[in-house]
N, C-alpha and C positions, 0 to 999 in steps of 0.2 A: 247260228250266232244268236243266243237267247237274249242278248241285250237289245236287239232291234225293236221288239214289241215295247220294251220299256221306253226307248227313245221316242217312239211314235205316239205313246199314250198321251202326253201333254198336247200334241198337235191334233188329236182327234176332235178337240173342241172347236177347231176351225171349221169342221163339217163342210168342206168345199165352199167356203164362204165367198171367195172371189168368183168362182165359177157360177155360183148362184146369182151374183150381181150381174155377170155378163148375160146370163140367160133371161133374167128379168128385164134387163135393158133391151135385149133382142125382142122380147114380147111387146114391150112399150113401143119400140120402133116399128114393129110389124103392124101395130094398131094405128099407125099413121102419125105418131107423135115425133117431134124432133129428137134425134138420138141423144144429143148432149144435154137435153132437158131432164133426162132421167135422174132422179134423186132418191137415195135410200137413207133414211135417218140412221144414225149410229151413235151409241152412247159414249164412245171414246172419241171418235173423230168429229162428231157433230153431224156430218152428212158425207155420203159416198156417192160417186158418180161413175159413169162409163168413161174411161180415160184413154182407151186405145185409139190409134188412128183409124180412119174410115175403112181402109183396106182390111184390117183385122175384123171389123164389124161384118164385112161382106163374107168372110170365111166362117164367122161364128153364126151368122144368121140361119143357115140350114139346121144347125143343132137345136134351134128353138122348136123345130117340128118334132123332135124326139122327146120321149119322156125324160125327165131330169135324171132318173136312175141310169138310163142308157147313156146319156151324155157323160155322167160321172164315170161310168165304166170305161167308155172310149178314151177319155182323157187320161185316166189312170193307167190303162193298158199301154197307151202311146208313150207315156212318161217312163214306164217300166222298160219298154222296148228301147227307148232312147238311152236309158242308163246302161242297159246291156251292150248296145252297139257301141256307144262312145267309150265305155270303159274298155271294151275289147280293142278299139282303135288305139287307145293310149297305152295300154299295158302289154299287149301282145308283142310289140317290137322289143320292149324291155325283157320280156321272158325269153325271146329268141337270142338276144345279144348276150345275155348272162347265163343262159342254159338253166333257167329256173324251172321248178316243177310246174308245168303248164296249167293243169286243171286246178291245182291247189292255189296257185298265185292268182289266177283269174277269179276264182270263187271268193277268195279273201278280198280282192280289190272291189268286186261288185258289192259285197256286203258292206264294206267301208263306205262306198259311194252312197248306198242307200241309208247309211247311218248319218251322213253329213246333213247339217241343218238345212242347207240350200235345197237338198233333195226332199227332205221331210216336209219343208214348207211348200215346195212346189206341188207335191202330191196332195197334202192335206188342205191346201187352199184351192186346188184345181187350177194351177197356173200353167202357162204354155212355155216355160223357160227351156225345158229340154228340147222342144221342137226347134227353138232358136239355136241352141248349142249344136244340134245335129246339122242344121243348115250351115253354120259357120265352120265347123270342123270338116264336114264333107267337102266344103268349098275350098278351104284354104290349107288344110293339112295335107291334102294329096295333090297339090298343084303340080303340073307337069312342066318341064322346060319349054320355054317359048310362049307360055301363057295361052296355049291353044284351048279350044273347047269352051267350057262353061265357067271358067274361073271368074268369080265375082257375082254370079247369079244368086247363089245361096245367101251371101251377105246382103245383097240388094233386097231379096224377099224378106229376110229377117228384119232389115231396117224398116221396110214398109209395114211390117206387122207390129213392131215395137221399136221405138226410136233408139234405145240403148245400143243395139248392134251397129249403129252408124259410126261408132268409134273405129270399127274395123275398116271402114273406107279411108279414114285418116291413116290407119296402119298401112294400107296398100299404097297410099301416096308417099308415106315416109320411107317405105322400102322400094320406091321407084317402080312399082308394078303398075305402070300407067294403064295398060289395057284392062287389067282386072278392076282397077279403080273406076274406069269409065263404064265398064259393063255393070259393076255394082250400082253405080249412080244411076245409069240408064234403067236398070231393072227396078230400082226403088221408085224412080220417077214414073215408069210405065204402070206399076201397080197402083201408085197414088192417083194417076190420071184415070185409070180404070174405075177406081172408087169414086172419083169426082164425076165421071160420066153417069154412074148409077145413082149417086147421092150428092148432087152438086151443092145444095145448101148446107148439108151437114159437113161436107168437106171444107167448104169455105169457112164455116164457123170454127172448125177444129184448127185449121192452119193459121187463121187470123186472130183467134182469141183463146180457145181452150188450151192450146199447146203451151201458152205462156202463163196460164193460171195454175201455179204449182199447188195452191191450196186445195185444188180439186182432188188431189191424190192423197191427201191426209196431212197431218201436222208434220212439219219438217224436223221438229225437235224430238219426235218419238224415237225411242231407243232402236227400233227396227230399221230406222233410216241410217245406214252405215256408209254415208258419203261424207266428204269434207264439209259440205254445207250442213249436213245433219249434225256433225260434231260442233261446228260453229253455232248452230241454232241452239244446241243444248247449253252452250256457254252463256248465250245472251238471253235465253228464255226468261220472261215471255216476249221480249222484244225480238225483232228480226235482226239477224247479224248484218254487219257491214258488207255491202255488195263489193266494195273495193277490196277489202281484206280477202273475201272469198275468191275474187277474180285473180288476185295476186297468187294465192295458194294454188289455184287451178293452173295458172300459166306455168308455175315452177314444177308442180307434180306431173302434169300432163306432158309438158315439154320434155322433161327428163325421162319420164316413162316411155314415151314414144321414141325418143332418141335411143334408149337402150333396146327397145323392142326391134327397131330397125337394124341396129348393130348386130344383135344376136341372130336375127333372121337372115341377114345377108352373110353372116359367118357360117350359116348352114343349119341352124336349129330353129325350124319353123314353129315347133310346139312352144318353145320358150318365148318366142316372139309373140305368138297368139296369147299366151298366158299373161305376159306383161301388159299387152293391150287390153285384155279383159279386166285386169286389175285397175288400169288407168280409167276405164269406162266406169267402174264402180266408184272411184274417187271423183270423177268429173261430173257425173249426173247429180242434179240437185236432190233427187230422190233415188236412193238405192236400197230397196228392201232386201232382206237377207236371202230371199229366194232368187235374187238376181246373181248372187255371188258364187256361181259354179266354179269360177276360175282358180280357186284354191285347190281344187282336185287335180288338174293338170300340173299345178305348181308342185304338189307332193310327188307326182310321177317324175318330173324333171329332177327334183332334189334327190330322190332315191336312185335314179339312173346315174346321175353325176356322182353320187356317193359310191356306188358300186364300181365306177370306173377308176376311182382313186386307188393308188397303190398303198398297200398296208405295210410294205417293208421299208418305208422311209418315214422319218419323223414328220416331215411336212405333209406327206400323203395321208398318214394316219390321223394327224390333227384335222386336216381338212375333211376327211371322211367322217370323223365324229361330229364336226360342225354341221355338215350337210344332213346327216341322219337326225341330229338333234333338231334342226330347223324343220325337217320333214315331219318328225313326230309332233313337234309343237304346232305346226300348221294343221296337221290332221286333228290334233286334240281340240284346237280352237274351232275348227270347222264342224266337228261332231258335237261338242258341248254347246256351242252357239252362244248367242247373246239375247235371244228372246224366248226360246222354248223353256229355259229354266231360269232366266234372269229377266222376266217380263216386268221392267221397271217403268213402263208407260212413258210419260212425258216429264218426269222429274228433271229439273235442271242439273246439268253437269257441274256447274260451279259450286254446288254444295257437296260434291262427292269427296271422299278420301282418294288418295292416289290409287289404291287398289280398285275402288269402285269406278274411277275414271277409266282405268285400263280395261276393266271388264266390260263396261258399258260401250266403249269405243273400240273393242278388240279387233273387229274386221278392218276398220280404218287404219289403225296402227299397224296391223299385220300387213296390209296392202302396201303401206309406205316402206316397211322393212323389206318386203320382197322385191319392191321396185329397185332397191339398192343391191340386194344380195342374191337374187335368183341367178344361178349360173347359166352360162351358155355351154352346152355339151360340145365336145370336139366334133368337127364335121364328119370324121370317119366313124363316129359312134351315134350321131343323131340320124335316125333312119329317114325322117321326113324333112325335106329341105325346102326353104323358100327360094323362089326364082327371082333374082334381081331384075 
């Protein structure tokens, strides 16, 4: 797929930017300085900081002992392996159900996932997002009846590493999977307490102050912030948006999205439930960078699978099949073309845009809202992975 080098070329300028910040912060911390005092000047954002929870810092600290090139290689290899494994988990059941050519379908799927902007940004910034996806999917996609074993541990670890996956604890509660929700919460708490035992002052500072300082992760009106708060921030820039308006939007979008996620999961389609929850998380978070938005990839899988299930010998089936495939292609196109790799519009305010510019600049937000309403639940006899009520 010769287009991949072209897609990655603009992202090469990132030069593992985020990973380098992490490693410099680890060196600063190892020298005896307070972890969250680390500051790196930046021409666009003004200043950049270490923003992950203390538990993530504990896991990153050993990498500071390695040469930077070795750390970059390890992170890249782990991301590549994560793409291969998770794509197989998502696509192999569809291949089996519809008797698709196995090697060809999996190869095309993997190449398309590597082409997605979320993957490109994860690799070229040196982010940890694929590790979180592996933990979440391994934990919840293959849950067994009765909630025995380790269900919830992966979500708990992912939440302790980066707060975004905490939305999946709400998903477990919404689907009445009480045991898994308790295990996930206890795991996140245990990891957080471990970090507090090792670094008590840094932990106290993070949970009482830094967690609430959204300005530490960059300007909220930047085009790369594809959350509802980002959209509102671009409307009101340079002023901050109304907190009340944001909260009202969040209550409606998150409430409806989690309600739909619980319904489709309890109906037997765990993947659709997880996908809707991931989309809710992107809308819910004040800061949702494009590398967070993996969840359009399983959305495409669900849409294609549902489309292949539709009958072609009826008018209704043919019409619905065309709609599902069109939505899948559109979602894939937006995910690959992206909103920052080729449309890097910085922090220009949205209220000066034309309609076309507004749609392009906020494409992921608008697509997430559309999918919350339209993503189908596959029939229980066709959805291979099922949630356990």
